[in-house]
DRENRO-611224 format. One line per 3 residues: their letters; for each residue z, x, y of N, C-alpha, C. Coordinates in steps of 0.02 Angstrom, whole numbers. Layout:
! residues N
a> Z/X/Y/Z/X/Y/Z/X/Y ~ ...
This chain:
! residues 347
xxx> -4098/4640/-15939/-4154/4595/-15952/-4193/4562/-15877 ~ -4247/4560/-15895/-4291/4501/-15809/-4290/4476/-15815 ~ -4291/4435/-15764/-4269/4366/-15742/-4313/4318/-15755
xxx> -4309/4271/-15805/-4364/4239/-15832/-4393/4179/-15780 ~ -4339/4158/-15758/-4352/4121/-15688/-4385/4125/-15616 ~ -4382/4224/-15611/-4433/4237/-15575/-4512/4257/-15564
xxx> -4495/4261/-15654/-4571/4272/-15681/-4605/4211/-15695 ~ -4577/4138/-15701/-4612/4080/-15663/-4603/4039/-15607 ~ -4579/4075/-15583/-4611/4052/-15502/-4655/4098/-15514
xxx> -4653/4160/-15509/-4735/4214/-15477/-4780/4172/-15510 ~ -4779/4138/-15567/-4843/4125/-15599/-4871/4064/-15549 ~ -4821/4031/-15570/-4842/3944/-15520/-4861/3965/-15440
xxx> -4828/4010/-15412/-4857/4040/-15348/-4930/4061/-15354 ~ -4913/4097/-15395/-4990/4148/-15394/-5050/4078/-15437 ~ -5016/4011/-15462/-5081/3971/-15458/-5092/3908/-15428
xxx> -5040/3910/-15378/-5054/3862/-15288/-5101/3919/-15285 ~ -5093/3984/-15275/-5125/4031/-15211/-5225/4040/-15261 ~ -5226/4038/-15310/-5277/4057/-15352/-5340/4001/-15325
xxx> -5297/3923/-15340/-5336/3862/-15351/-5371/3867/-15270 ~ -5307/3887/-15224/-5367/3912/-15154/-5411/3950/-15129 ~ -5423/4011/-15196/-5431/4071/-15151/-5508/4063/-15158
xxx> -5565/4096/-15145/-5644/4073/-15095/-5667/4077/-15159 ~ -5628/4083/-15237/-5672/4092/-15297/-5645/4015/-15334 ~ -5639/3985/-15313/-5629/3939/-15324/-5666/3875/-15277
xxx> -5699/3838/-15312/-5726/3817/-15237/-5706/3708/-15236 ~ -5638/3741/-15258/-5616/3667/-15232/-5578/3655/-15165 ~ -5585/3697/-15121/-5555/3703/-15068/-5596/3717/-15025
xxx> -5590/3719/-14939/-5633/3726/-14906/-5608/3735/-14833 ~ -5625/3807/-14792/-5559/3826/-14728/-5590/3752/-14699 ~ -5530/3760/-14681/-5543/3720/-14598/-5546/3745/-14509
xxx> -5613/3732/-14488/-5598/3752/-14427/-5557/3727/-14373 ~ -5535/3770/-14318/-5480/3766/-14310/-5511/3738/-14218 ~ -5443/3782/-14186/-5489/3753/-14094/-5541/3809/-14087
xxx> -5537/3867/-14107/-5565/3923/-14103/-5629/3916/-14141 ~ -5716/3919/-14121/-5756/3936/-14155/-5757/4013/-14187 ~ -5724/4051/-14135/-5765/4137/-14155/-5726/4133/-14215
xxx> -5776/4161/-14261/-5785/4196/-14352/-5722/4219/-14342 ~ -5704/4253/-14307/-5630/4302/-14322/-5542/4261/-14290 ~ -5568/4196/-14295/-5495/4188/-14289/-5477/4178/-14341
xxx> -5404/4224/-14343/-5373/4200/-14406/-5350/4155/-14447 ~ -5351/4095/-14401/-5329/4037/-14443/-5350/4012/-14489 ~ -5433/4011/-14468/-5482/3980/-14490/-5491/3975/-14586
xxx> -5449/4027/-14601/-5455/4034/-14666/-5381/4006/-14697 ~ -5347/3991/-14675/-5282/3984/-14668/-5242/3889/-14677 ~ -5314/3859/-14676/-5281/3781/-14685/-5348/3759/-14727
xxx> -5337/3749/-14796/-5403/3696/-14822/-5382/3619/-14860 ~ -5455/3603/-14861/-5454/3526/-14872/-5488/3509/-14941 ~ -5489/3481/-14950/-5546/3452/-15011/-5625/3473/-14999
xxx> -5639/3522/-15063/-5728/3545/-15051/-5767/3434/-15064 ~ -5800/3412/-15032/-5831/3356/-15058/-5859/3344/-15105 ~ -5905/3421/-15121/-5973/3461/-15154/-5936/3480/-15240
xxx> -5867/3475/-15240/-5864/3484/-15301/-5807/3406/-15320 ~ -5850/3414/-15398/-5867/3346/-15430/-5818/3355/-15486 ~ -5783/3412/-15482/-5753/3414/-15567/-5656/3383/-15532
xxx> -5646/3290/-15547/-5601/3283/-15545/-5552/3308/-15580 ~ -5529/3327/-15655/-5511/3357/-15657/-5444/3412/-15633 ~ -5500/3449/-15618/-5480/3512/-15590/-5415/3500/-15513
xxx> -5444/3439/-15481/-5387/3397/-15411/-5348/3368/-15463 ~ -5355/3355/-15523/-5281/3310/-15544/-5226/3368/-15561 ~ -5265/3432/-15588/-5242/3486/-15629/-5166/3512/-15552
xxx> -5189/3549/-15488/-5191/3550/-15422/-5125/3495/-15417 ~ -5146/3456/-15413/-5078/3381/-15405/-5005/3406/-15490 ~ -5049/3412/-15512/-5005/3431/-15554/-4965/3483/-15569
xxx> -4990/3560/-15510/-4938/3593/-15520/-4908/3584/-15452 ~ -4949/3546/-15404/-4879/3521/-15341/-4828/3498/-15378 ~ -4817/3426/-15401/-4765/3382/-15465/-4720/3444/-15505
xxx> -4765/3480/-15544/-4703/3553/-15564/-4670/3583/-15515 ~ -4707/3599/-15458/-4644/3641/-15426/-4596/3606/-15379 ~ -4618/3546/-15354/-4589/3471/-15334/-4548/3497/-15362
xxx> -4555/3473/-15440/-4461/3459/-15495/-4439/3540/-15482 ~ -4476/3573/-15481/-4409/3625/-15489/-4406/3647/-15419 ~ -4399/3630/-15380/-4369/3619/-15314/-4413/3696/-15300
xxx> -4472/3723/-15296/-4499/3778/-15254/-4548/3757/-15227 ~ -4527/3797/-15151/-4588/3808/-15125/-4672/3829/-15131 ~ -4709/3793/-15095/-4746/3853/-15115/-4792/3858/-15073
xxx> -4855/3907/-15078/-4907/3938/-15023/-4962/3869/-15023 ~ -4947/3829/-15015/-4987/3753/-15010/-5026/3750/-14930 ~ -5103/3778/-14912/-5113/3760/-14840/-5172/3729/-14849
xxx> -5129/3660/-14854/-5178/3583/-14844/-5182/3587/-14757 ~ -5214/3551/-14718/-5228/3509/-14688/-5185/3443/-14672 ~ -5198/3443/-14598/-5141/3376/-14603/-5180/3301/-14611
xxx> -5231/3323/-14626/-5233/3236/-14648/-5234/3239/-14730 ~ -5239/3312/-14775/-5231/3294/-14839/-5150/3274/-14854 ~ -5096/3279/-14812/-5038/3258/-14834/-5033/3183/-14770
xxx> -5048/3182/-14746/-5051/3111/-14743/-5084/3074/-14789 ~ -5148/3077/-14802/-5147/3024/-14875/-5114/3029/-14920 ~ -5091/3117/-14956/-5056/3090/-15016/-4982/3066/-15006
xxx> -4949/3074/-14936/-4880/3021/-14909/-4908/2942/-14915 ~ -4952/2939/-14900/-4996/2859/-14921/-4991/2837/-14832 ~ -4980/2887/-14786/-4984/2864/-14710/-5060/2839/-14686
xxx> -5065/2808/-14617/-5109/2781/-14604/-5177/2838/-14578 ~ -5219/2849/-14604/-5272/2913/-14577/-5309/2845/-14503 ~ -5296/2897/-14455/-5349/2869/-14393/-5396/2916/-14372
xxx> -5456/2899/-14339/-5488/2947/-14289/-5474/2987/-14281 ~ -5406/2991/-14229/-5382/3053/-14195/-5370/3101/-14253 ~ -5346/3092/-14300/-5326/3151/-14356/-5404/3171/-14363
xxx> -5452/3151/-14387/-5524/3166/-14360/-5531/3231/-14307 ~ -5516/3213/-14267/-5565/3244/-14192/-5491/3282/-14182 ~ -5415/3293/-14200/-5370/3339/-14198/-5412/3407/-14250
xxx> -5418/3386/-14313/-5445/3429/-14372/-5522/3464/-14371 ~ -5535/3427/-14263/-5599/3495/-14259/-5681/3444/-14280 ~ -5676/3381/-14304/-5704/3336/-14262/-5728/3319/-14360
xxx> -5665/3330/-14428/-5742/3308/-14500/-5649/3346/-14519 ~ -5653/3284/-14579/-5590/3320/-14613/-5603/3386/-14653 ~ -5660/3427/-14640/-5635/3484/-14665/-5650/3544/-14614
xxx> -5692/3514/-14558/-5694/3536/-14517/-5748/3573/-14503 ~ -5783/3581/-14559/-5845/3651/-14576/-5895/3608/-14587 ~ -5875/3552/-14609/-5972/3522/-14627/-5962/3455/-14604
xxx> -5910/3459/-14547/-5935/3397/-14474/-5998/3420/-14438 ~ -6050/3358/-14419/-6103/3396/-14366/-6113/3370/-14330 ~ -6129/3395/-14298/-6127/3365/-14207/-6137/3288/-14201
xxx> -6166/3258/-14242/-6186/3182/-14269/-6119/3161/-14253 ~ -6081/3168/-14321/-6024/3146/-14321/-5962/3156/-14277 ~ -5969/3214/-14252/-5916/3217/-14204/-5930/3173/-14146
xxx> -6007/3154/-14119/-6028/3125/-14054/-6002/3043/-14079 ~ -6018/3021/-14149/-5977/2969/-14196/-5901/2955/-14198 ~ -5871/2991/-14182/-5784/2981/-14203/-5766/2987/-14107
xxx> -5784/2993/-14069/-5782/3024/-13990/-5809/2968/-13982 ~ -5867/2955/-13959/-5873/2877/-13970/-5827/2809/-13988 ~ -5817/2850/-14048/-5768/2777/-14056/-5713/2769/-14011
xxx> -5688/2818/-14026/-5609/2840/-14000/-5614/2791/-13928 ~ -5685/2811/-13869/-5656/2806/-13810/-5664/2732/-13825 ~ -5683/2694/-13865/-5718/2615/-13851/-5667/2592/-13816
xxx> -5594/2613/-13844/-5540/2574/-13833/-5514/2572/-13793 ~ -5552/2592/-13728/-5535/2582/-13653/-5603/2566/-13617 ~ -5650/2548/-13668/-5703/2527/-13630/-5692/2430/-13619
xxx> -5740/2397/-13558/-5746/2344/-13569/-5833/2318/-13582 ~ -5840/2248/-13583/-5894/2227/-13629/-5980/2268/-13588 ~ -5977/2268/-13521/-6023/2282/-13465/-6021/2374/-13503
xxx> -5946/2404/-13539/-5976/2470/-13572/-6012/2462/-13630 ~ -6013/2419/-13672/-6030/2406/-13732/-6118/2373/-13704 ~ -6092/2346/-13667/-6193/2321/-13654/-6217/2386/-13614
xxx> -6188/2437/-13604/-6239/2486/-13545/-6239/2551/-13597 ~ -6199/2559/-13660/-6218/2624/-13674/-6273/2605/-13761 ~ -6247/2512/-13763/-6282/2500/-13822/-6283/2547/-13904
xxx> -6231/2528/-13915/-6217/2589/-13984/-6222/2513/-14054 ~ -6275/2546/-14094/-6304/2509/-14123/-6247/2501/-14204 ~ -6238/2449/-14243/-6172/2455/-14272/-6223/2487/-14348
xxx> -6270/2502/-14352/-6324/2545/-14389/-6315/2593/-14411 ~ -6285/2617/-14342/-6226/2703/-14347/-6200/2702/-14416 ~ -6168/2649/-14441/-6119/2664/-14504/-6141/2631/-14556
xxx> -6167/2564/-14540/-6152/2499/-14573/-6222/2523/-14599 ~ -6279/2503/-14664/-6313/2473/-14665/-6360/2395/-14627 ~ -6355/2371/-14570/-6355/2323/-14565/-6431/2312/-14495
xxx> -6424/2253/-14500/-6459/2240/-14427/-6470/2282/-14359 ~ -6509/2263/-14298/-6529/2335/-14265/-6451/2298/-14222 ~ -6378/2272/-14251/-6340/2227/-14195/-6290/2277/-14153
xxx> -6288/2253/-14100/-6260/2315/-14053/-6184/2314/-14066 ~ -6124/2348/-14064/-6048/2350/-14061/-6034/2309/-14000 ~ -5991/2268/-13975/-5981/2229/-13909/-5896/2239/-13927
xxx> -5861/2222/-13879/-5797/2193/-13868/-5747/2164/-13925 ~ -5795/2125/-13957/-5757/2079/-14017/-5770/2125/-14091 ~ -5828/2161/-14084/-5845/2212/-14142/-5810/2272/-14140
xxx> -5775/2269/-14098/-5748/2361/-14078/-5719/2393/-14156 ~ -5660/2342/-14161/-5628/2351/-14208/-5632/2366/-14289 ~ -5693/2321/-14267/-5725/2320/-14368/-5766/2376/-14383
xxx> -5812/2401/-14312/-5856/2439/-14282/-5791/2526/-14317 ~ -5764/2530/-14273/-5715/2607/-14287/-5689/2604/-14351 ~ -5654/2528/-14395/-5651/2544/-14466/-5698/2560/-14495
xxx> -5742/2553/-14491/-5800/2570/-14545/-5817/2637/-14529 ~ -5813/2654/-14487/-5825/2730/-14461/-5773/2763/-14500 ~ -5724/2774/-14463/-5656/2781/-14530/-5681/2789/-14578
xxx> -5695/2742/-14621/-5701/2734/-14695/-5765/2776/-14720 ~ -5802/2766/-14694/-5856/2804/-14719/-5824/2883/-14696 ~ -5791/2874/-14678/-5789/2982/-14651/-5725/3003/-14721
xxx> -5706/2962/-14734/-5641/2967/-14784/-5679/2962/-14849 ~ -5750/2925/-14860/-5773/2922/-14920/-5794/2948/-14967 ~ -5800/3031/-14930/-5833/3083/-14985/-5763/3130/-15016
xxx> -5705/3097/-14961/-5640/3163/-14995/-5608/3106/-15040 ~ -5615/3037/-15046/-5560/3039/-15083/-5562/3021/-15161 ~ -5627/3023/-15180/-5589/3036/-15271/-5559/3104/-15276
xxx> -5586/3151/-15229/-5526/3214/-15250/-5472/3209/-15237 ~ -5455/3157/-15149/-5368/3176/-15137/-5359/3116/-15192 ~ -5409/3086/-15222/-5334/3034/-15257/-5304/3062/-15315
xxx> -5350/3110/-15342/-5382/3153/-15412/-5313/3206/-15406 ~ -5310/3236/-15326/-5226/3263/-15338/-5146/3235/-15313 ~ -5174/3155/-15287/-5126/3130/-15300/-5096/3063/-15361
xxx> -5128/3080/-15401/-5121/3049/-15491/-5087/3122/-15509 ~ -5115/3181/-15516/-5089/3237/-15514/-5005/3221/-15527 ~ -5000/3222/-15435/-4934/3249/-15439/-4883/3182/-15451
xxx> -4918/3120/-15463/-4870/3067/-15496/-4876/3073/-15553 ~ -4903/3113/-15595/-4878/3103/-15681/-4832/3168/-15691 ~ -4820/3212/-15634/-4760/3224/-15654/-4686/3203/-15624
xxx> -4712/3209/-15555/-4639/3167/-15502/-4652/3057/-15497 ~ -4617/3015/-15504/-4643/2977/-15491/-4642/2954/-15432 ~ -4715/2911/-15422/-4737/2883/-15346/-4683/2869/-15312
xxx> -4629/2822/-15300/-4578/2817/-15261/-4539/2858/-15232 ~ -4538/2934/-15234/-4518/2974/-15221/-4584/2988/-15170 ~ -4658/2986/-15154/-4685/2996/-15102/-4712/2941/-15079
xxx> -4681/2889/-15078/-4670/2841/-15023/-4602/2835/-15015 ~ -4577/2900/-15004/-4472/2885/-14952/-4525/2954/-14905 ~ -4569/2983/-14920/-4560/3028/-14873/-4643/3020/-14839
xxx> -4619/3039/-14745/-4670/3040/-14717/-4740/3101/-14728 ~ -4773/3137/-14721/-4844/3176/-14709/-4796/3235/-14695 ~ -4759/3257/-14642/-4721/3279/-14619/-4650/3333/-14673
xxx> -4634/3269/-14683/-4587/3279/-14731/-4606/3308/-14804 ~ -4650/3266/-14836/-4671/3310/-14895/-4730/3371/-14876 ~ -4745/3400/-14797/-4792/3438/-14805/-4697/3497/-14812
xxx> -4663/3489/-14790/-4603/3534/-14765/-4541/3529/-14852 ~ -4540/3486/-14873/-4507/3481/-14926/-4569/3515/-14984 ~ -4637/3521/-15005/-4687/3566/-15056/-4690/3645/-15005
xxx> -4689/3628/-14960/-4735/3736/-14930/-4696/3760/-14894 ~ -4674/3807/-14888/-4623/3859/-14848/-4694/3896/-14810 ~ -4641/3910/-14723/-4697/3908/-14697/-4737/3985/-14641
xxx> -4710/3998/-14695/-4719/4111/-14702/-4820/4089/-14693 ~ -4859/4062/-14714/-4933/4056/-14710/-4950/4048/-14657 ~ -4916/4002/-14606/-4906/3980/-14533/-4891/4021/-14483
xxx> -4863/4081/-14517/-4829/4146/-14465/-4883/4185/-14485 ~ -4912/4221/-14500/-4953/4255/-14536/-5008/4253/-14471 ~ -5045/4186/-14476/-5101/4173/-14454/-5042/4173/-14364
xxx> -5003/4153/-14350/-4989/4133/-14279/-4980/4204/-14242 ~ -4939/4269/-14292/-4928/4324/-14287/-5012/4361/-14248 ~ -5073/4368/-14308/-5141/4377/-14292/-5165/4352/-14232
xxx> -5124/4296/-14197/-5174/4262/-14136/-5127/4280/-14097 ~ -5052/4326/-14083/-5024/4322/-14026/-5050/4394/-13987 ~ -5020/4363/-13917/-5046/4420/-13880/-5005/4441/-13849
xxx> -4972/4503/-13818/-4901/4546/-13782/-4914/4537/-13712 ~ -4874/4509/-13665/-4879/4495/-13584/-4985/4480/-13583 ~ -4959/4440/-13601/-5054/4389/-13615/-5086/4460/-13635
xxx> -5107/4502/-13655/-5135/4548/-13674/-5138/4562/-13732 ~ -5212/4555/-13777/-5218/4553/-13850/-5220/4631/-13875 ~ -5179/4653/-13939/-5147/4703/-13940/-5154/4736/-14054
xxx> -5213/4781/-14020/-5240/4793/-14096/-5174/4791/-14139 ~ -5166/4786/-14211/-5139/4791/-14265/-5082/4877/-14242 ~ -5112/4939/-14254/-5092/4997/-14246/-5063/4981/-14154
xxx> -5074/4945/-14127/-5023/4950/-14065/-4980/4903/-14036 ~ -4980/4860/-14080/-4908/4801/-14086/-4874/4850/-14076 ~ -4850/4820/-13986/-4775/4855/-13977/-4711/4863/-14029
xxx> -4665/4900/-14031/-4616/4913/-14089/-4566/4858/-14076 ~ -4550/4848/-14033/-4493/4785/-14019/-4537/4738/-14058 ~ -4578/4712/-14032/-4633/4645/-14057/-4658/4666/-14145
xxx> -4648/4720/-14162/-4657/4730/-14228/-4607/4717/-14266 ~ -4548/4740/-14248/-4469/4709/-14254/-4458/4652/-14248 ~ -4476/4600/-14221/-4468/4539/-14224/-4504/4518/-14247
xxx> -4578/4545/-14295/-4590/4496/-14348/-4612/4501/-14398 ~ -4582/4588/-14414/-4523/4600/-14478/-4476/4554/-14505 ~ -4425/4563/-14450/-4361/4507/-14450/-4389/4436/-14457
xxx> -4417/4406/-14449/-4448/4325/-14467/-4501/4340/-14513 ~ -4516/4370/-14535/-4547/4387/-14594/-4508/4382/-14656 ~ -4455/4421/-14639/-4383/4412/-14681/-4335/4365/-14679
xxx> -4330/4308/-14665/-4294/4233/-14665/-4308/4221/-14726 ~ -4243/4170/-14720/-4263/4108/-14800/-4327/4064/-14758 ~ -4342/4027/-14800/-4384/3969/-14789/-4335/3931/-14744
xxx> -4285/3912/-14756/-4263/3885/-14683/-4246/3882/-14619 ~ -4228/3975/-14601/-4256/3993/-14541/-4325/3998/-14530 ~ -4362/4013/-14541/-4412/4020/-14532/-4446/3964/-14502
xxx> -4422/3894/-14537/-4420/3833/-14508/-4402/3831/-14443 ~ -4335/3854/-14450/-4298/3844/-14361/-4346/3898/-14333 ~ -4389/3937/-14341/-4416/3993/-14289/-4461/3967/-14272
xxx> -4509/3928/-14322/-4581/3890/-14290/-4551/3813/-14247 ~ -4494/3795/-14269/-4481/3720/-14220/-4459/3761/-14157 ~ -4434/3821/-14168/-4414/3853/-14090/-4470/3849/-14033
xxx> -4521/3858/-14054/-4595/3861/-14040/-4609/3826/-14022 ~ -4630/3794/-14066/-4658/3720/-14067/-4627/3628/-14032 ~ -4557/3633/-14018/-4518/3605/-13994/-4501/3551/-14053
xxx> -4545/3554/-14107/-4510/3497/-14151/-4513/3489/-14230 ~ -4495/3453/-14268/-4512/3483/-14345/-4563/3477/-14364 ~ -4618/3524/-14412/-4677/3504/-14437/-4713/3514/-14368
xxx> -4712/3555/-14348/-4778/3567/-14286/-4825/3628/-14309 ~ -4885/3599/-14299/-4942/3640/-14325/-4946/3701/-14282 ~ -4930/3754/-14324/-4932/3832/-14307/-4997/3865/-14279
xxx> -5032/3839/-14319/-5139/3843/-14278/-5130/3827/-14228 ~ -5113/3765/-14209/-5109/3729/-14134/-5074/3752/-14075 ~ -5031/3824/-14089/-4995/3859/-14027/-5039/3947/-14000
xxx> -5011/3938/-13959/-5071/4010/-13922/-4990/4060/-13905 ~ -5000/4057/-13929/-4897/4132/-13941/-4931/4179/-13884 ~ -4892/4176/-13841/-4893/4255/-13781/-4821/4276/-13787
xxx> -4810/4328/-13823/-4740/4355/-13808/-4736/4430/-13752 ~ -4673/4434/-13724/-4641/4430/-13641/-4594/4472/-13666 ~ -4592/4555/-13699/-4530/4611/-13722/-4513/4609/-13658
xxx> -4464/4587/-13626/-4426/4594/-13563/-4370/4667/-13564 ~ -4364/4717/-13481/-4315/4754/-13499/-4251/4749/-13526 ~ -4204/4791/-13534/-4141/4750/-13550/-4101/4714/-13476
xxx> -4055/4667/-13510/-4055/4620/-13452/-3975/4639/-13440 ~ -3984/4621/-13405/-3890/4643/-13372/-3858/4579/-13342 ~ -3804/4575/-13400/-3762/4509/-13401/-3741/4504/-13340
xxx> -3750/4436/-13314/-3692/4403/-13271/-3647/4360/-13301 ~ -3640/4352/-13242/-3556/4339/-13245/-3555/4262/-13259 ~ -3533/4196/-13332/-3557/4137/-13328/-3550/4111/-13252
xxx> -3500/4128/-13229/-3495/4085/-13160/-3549/4082/-13102 ~ -3582/4151/-13120/-3615/4142/-13057/-3698/4096/-13071 ~ -3710/4059/-13027/-3780/4006/-13014/-3828/4041/-13039
xxx> -3891/4002/-13084/-3971/4033/-13067/-3992/4089/-13021 ~ -3967/4047/-12966/-4029/4097/-12927/-3997/4165/-12918 ~ -3946/4161/-12907/-3928/4228/-12901/-3933/4289/-12940
xxx> -3994/4236/-12991/-4013/4296/-13069/-4059/4335/-13006 ~ -4075/4400/-13068/-4159/4450/-13032/-4186/4358/-13064 ~ -4243/4405/-13037/-4327/4358/-13009/-4340/4358/-13087
xxx> -4339/4298/-13129/-4363/4286/-13174/-4406/4244/-13182 ~ -4429/4234/-13253/-4484/4165/-13254/-4435/4141/-13322 ~ -4398/4124/-13337/-4323/4096/-13350/-4271/4122/-13324
xxx> -4202/4081/-13286/-4144/4084/-13249/-4099/4106/-13329 ~ -4106/4062/-13358/-4077/4058/-13406/-4053/4106/-13487 ~ -4126/4133/-13482/-4141/4193/-13518/-4107/4253/-13501
xxx> -4124/4265/-13431/-4103/4306/-13389/-4028/4317/-13370 ~ -3985/4249/-13375/-3908/4242/-13373/-3888/4252/-13433 ~ -3887/4251/-13498/-3861/4246/-13553/-3895/4287/-13596
xxx> -3959/4314/-13576/-3981/4357/-13632/-4007/4351/-13686 ~ -4018/4284/-13693/-4057/4259/-13760/-4136/4226/-13779 ~ -4157/4250/-13830/-4232/4253/-13816/-4252/4157/-13809
xxx> -4299/4156/-13755/-4320/4096/-13719/-4402/4081/-13739 ~ -4408/4019/-13750/-4471/3963/-13765/-4499/3935/-13695 ~ -4553/3954/-13657/-4579/3923/-13621/-4633/3904/-13653
xxx> -4668/3820/-13632/-4715/3797/-13666/-4766/3737/-13606 ~ -4836/3744/-13610/-4889/3716/-13566/-4939/3677/-13617 ~ -4935/3640/-13545/-4990/3586/-13582/-5066/3573/-13597
xxx> -5087/3561/-13655/-5137/3596/-13680/-5181/3593/-13631 ~ -5249/3615/-13597/-5298/3599/-13547/-5365/3558/-13606 ~ -5398/3546/-13557/-5455/3486/-13594/-5515/3534/-13654
xxx> -5501/3584/-13613/-5581/3641/-13638/-5535/3648/-13683 ~ -5465/3679/-13731/-5442/3702/-13782/-5368/3665/-13793 ~ -5350/3639/-13853/-5319/3573/-13852/-5243/3615/-13901
xxx> -5250/3709/-13889/-5216/3729/-13908/-5138/3751/-13852 ~ -5083/3727/-13878/-5037/3735/-13825/-5014/3842/-13840 ~ -5005/3838/-13752/-5000/3880/-13730/-4902/3898/-13729
xxx> -4882/3947/-13783/-4814/3957/-13763/-4796/4042/-13779 ~ -4746/4038/-13745/-4744/4101/-13690/-4670/4108/-13732 ~ -4656/4145/-13778/-4577/4163/-13796/-4524/4215/-13789
xxx> -4469/4212/-13727/-4482/4295/-13687/-4409/4345/-13743 ~ -4422/4398/-13738/-4375/4424/-13792/-4365/4486/-13770 ~ -4275/4475/-13720/-4244/4522/-13717/-4244/4597/-13752
xxx> -4256/4674/-13717/-4251/4711/-13748/-4139/4743/-13783 ~ -4147/4732/-13837/-4070/4726/-13877/-4044/4813/-13881 ~ -3982/4841/-13898/-3993/4897/-13911/-3987/4900/-14001
xxx> -3987/4851/-14030/-4017/4855/-14098/-4041/4781/-14124 ~ -4061/4809/-14195/-4096/4746/-14254/-4038/4694/-14230 ~ -4001/4727/-14283/-3924/4669/-14282/-3942/4621/-14236
xxx> -3907/4650/-14168/-3910/4620/-14101/-3958/4584/-14079 ~ -4032/4584/-14103/-4070/4538/-14096/-4108/4477/-14147 ~ -4071/4508/-14219/-4078/4468/-14232/-3984/4407/-14238
xxx> -3943/4423/-14218/-3884/4377/-14188/-3926/4321/-14120 ~ -3933/4351/-14086/-3982/4330/-14048/-4026/4265/-14049 ~ -4090/4298/-14092/-4133/4240/-14108/-4108/4187/-14115
xxx> -4073/4205/-14191/-4034/4171/-14245/-3992/4131/-14200 ~ -3992/4123/-14152/-3924/4086/-14119/-3973/4040/-14062 ~ -4016/4067/-14034/-4067/4032/-13986/-4109/3958/-14042
xxx> -4122/3999/-14095/-4180/3960/-14140/-4138/3912/-14141 ~ -4077/3892/-14171/-4013/3852/-14210/-4000/3816/-14157 ~ -3993/3819/-14081/-3942/3793/-14073/-4008/3768/-13985
xxx> -4061/3774/-14000/-4126/3781/-13915/-4102/3679/-13917 ~ -4076/3632/-13913/-4117/3575/-13933/-4100/3562/-13855 ~ -4151/3568/-13808/-4201/3561/-13744/-4177/3648/-13713
xxx> -4197/3687/-13745/-4173/3726/-13725/-4107/3725/-13690 ~ -4051/3700/-13699/-3986/3718/-13689/-3965/3803/-13670 ~ -3932/3800/-13650/-3905/3877/-13655/-3848/3884/-13679
xx> -3860/3960/-13696/-3798/3983/-13755/-3750/4013/-13705 ~ -3687/3998/-13715/-3625/4019/-13677/-3604/4055/-13714
């Protein structure tokens, strides 16, 4: 007999995909670090559409989320960080807007909005002389007289900027939250942080699809038809992981739980077979490599660089040695990503 539970899970997940599809105007894409129209992550994170006024539909989305939560079902929710912060009741700051591309939806944000946000954030280090020089009018946000923002009124100005940014989206976000709490006690939301709530309700495979699409290999982009066989095997392995193991893999790359995969720039280095060195041999005696520990022990290893001023994404290099079999790759990768605390070498 067919499993009725499987049918229910399929219907629930398809409902989540449908309400986030282009056919339904409830959500819009979030622009990410790249302005390229081909950026694969652009369509993989959504925010409420402030032009859609049917609040009942947003509340229905919240009820779907609540039902899935109560049934302990991970769903393909693609919401940006600001949505999760609002639902969890966390404080939303101007920095969240800046990280999201200058606007909560990243698409409707105008150059003026981005300029106002950047200026308001910069005020934290201004002196009164800076305020006198810039002459920022408070009426940029408030319908007030031609008062100029000063050191004393800076905090009030920043809060008014933040309130004006949230206002167009607040009704829809509040409706989603009402829908969730119609199914799940509101206290459950208050017990979780935004990252914990996202982890509780979603599975990370949607992030991995975007990550794979933008991955380079040895510093070079590869077309889908030219993806190295070893890399294709790696991605097939990762996509076949359970949700828990996929989260381990994401944490392995980003270095912490709840990392935003769209803010990583992954470069996979497929290394030739490594000659195993005796455990007593010091790293300096290993072959010349970007990572001595990987060379020494033959485990996948991650290196990260700091984002640049021009590109907010974090460059991440994943070094993967060649293995004799997929089973060996699976074993080594699993050990590396579940015991990678501060990249402690595995013996």
